[in-house]
N, C-alpha and C positions, 0 to 999 in steps of 0.2 A: 504494500500500500504506500503510495507516495506521500511525502510530507506536504504541508500546506505550501511550502516554497516550490516543491516539485509540481504540484497541481498547476501553479501559475507559471512555471518554468523561469523562476527568478532565483538569484543567489540570496543566501541568508543576510547579506549586508546591503540588500537593495533598499533604496529610499522609497518613500510613499508614492512619488510620481512614477517611478519605474514599476511599482506594483500595480498602479492604476492602469498604466499603458499595457502591461502584460494581461491584466484582467480584460480590458477592452479587446485585445487581440484574441484571447481565448473565447470570449463571448461571441465574436464574429464567426468563430469556427464551430462552436458547440451549442449555440442557442437553439432550442426546440423549433422556433419558427424558421430557422435557416437550414437545418440539416434534417435528414430523414433517418438518422441513426436511432436504433431502438432505445439506447441508454442516454439520449441527449438530455432528458430532464434531470437525470441523476448527475451527469457531468456538469450541467449548468448549476445545480445546487452546490456541488463541490467547489466549483470555481467561485461562486458567490460567497460561500462560507470562508474560503481561504482569503478572499479580498477583505471581507469584513473583519476577520481576526487580525490580519497583517497590517491593516491601515489604522486600527485602533492601537495607540501606543501602549496602553495598559495591558490589553489582551495579548499583544505581540510579546511584550516583556514576560508575561506569564507563560506563554507558549514556549518561548526560548528557554526560560528557566526550567520548566517541567519536562520538556522534550515532547516529541510527537505522541508517543504511545500513552504516556500518562495524561497529557492534555486531552487526547481523544477519548480516553476512558472517562474522564471527569466531566468534560464540557461539550463534547460533540456526540452525535448520534452513533448508533451501533455500526453503521456502515463504514466508519472511519477506523474502527478497532480491528486489528488483525489478531485472530485467534492463534494462540501458540499451538503448533502441531509438532508431534514427535516424528522423527524420521523412522520409516519402516525398517524393521530388521530383516535380515536376509535368511531367515529360516523358513522351512516349508509351511509352517502354520500361518505365516503372515504374507506369503507370496501373493495371495489374492487380495490383499488389502490395498487401499487406495494410496497412491503416491501423493506427494505434496502438489505437484503440477496438475495431477488429475483433480485433486480437491479444489485447487484454485480455478480450474476450468469449470467445474461443477458449480462453484459459488458464483462465478461470472454469469453462467447461464441462468441460475436461479434469480440473480439480481436483474438480469435483462427481462426475464419473464414477469417478475413482480412489477417492473417499471412499465411494461406494456399493458399489464392487466389493470394497473391503477390509473392509467391515463386514458380517460374516455374523452373523445373529441366533443367539444361543445357545439351544439346545433345552432345555426344562425336563424334569426327571425327575418326572413327575406322580405316580408311584407313591408317593414319599415326600414330595411336596408342595413341593419346592424349585424355585424358578425365579427369573429376573431380574425386577427391578421393571418393566422395560419390557414384559414379556410380560403382566403383569396390570394395569398402570396405564393408565387412559384418563382424560383430564381430565374431572372431574365425577363420577367413580365411585370407590367405595371400593376400597382395595388389599387383596387377600387371596387365599387359595387357595380356590377354589370346589369343588375336587375331593375334599374330605373326605367320607367316608362317614358313616353314621348314628352309629356308635360314636365316631368322631373328633369329631364335633360335640358329642356328649353329654359326652365327657371334657373338651373345651374349655369347655363351659358349667359343669361341676362345678368345674373349675380356676378359673374366673372368680368363681363364687358362694361357694366354700368359705370364703374369709377373712371374708366378711360373715356367714355362718352362724355361724362360730366366735365372732366378736365379739358377736353377739346372744346366743348361749348363755352366754358369760361375763357379759354384762350382766344377763341374766335370773337367773343364779345369784347374783350379787351383790345384786340387788334382793330375791330371795326370802330370803336370809339377813338382810338389813336388815329386811325385813318381819316375820320371825319374832322378832327380838330386840326390836322396839318394840312 
């Protein structure tokens, strides 16, 4: 299990600005709205937890003083704690037992299954146009609600153009007055 510094890919002597930059870089890669990885939610929570602890001076000092294992046991959830496993012996009675790498793979699979089971997508209420970003965003495409009718599109266009029309009318009025006096 990586440390909080390892999650953000920063050195233990990194300053707060470096931590925030690393956090933003990791979020761009692992945010659930950006990636389709099954453990994106878990990764995002880990990244956020690491940033919150390392940017708070008191918590960071406590983390550095206690070490990762002790801090994780006391202050973080169970997913941060690495269970101590004993190495399998090489006698015939334990030949069928699970190795450490097999146990790690099994735990990763269980975590991924739990993450996908707990994340149910939110349904959009398309009648009034509200939805989550993940329902409309696909990389390389524009974000927006495509379910607007003809009147909705017309009102949106008028709302977008109206300030420019008013600015031009004021400018034309000022120019016509100037033209009349000269």
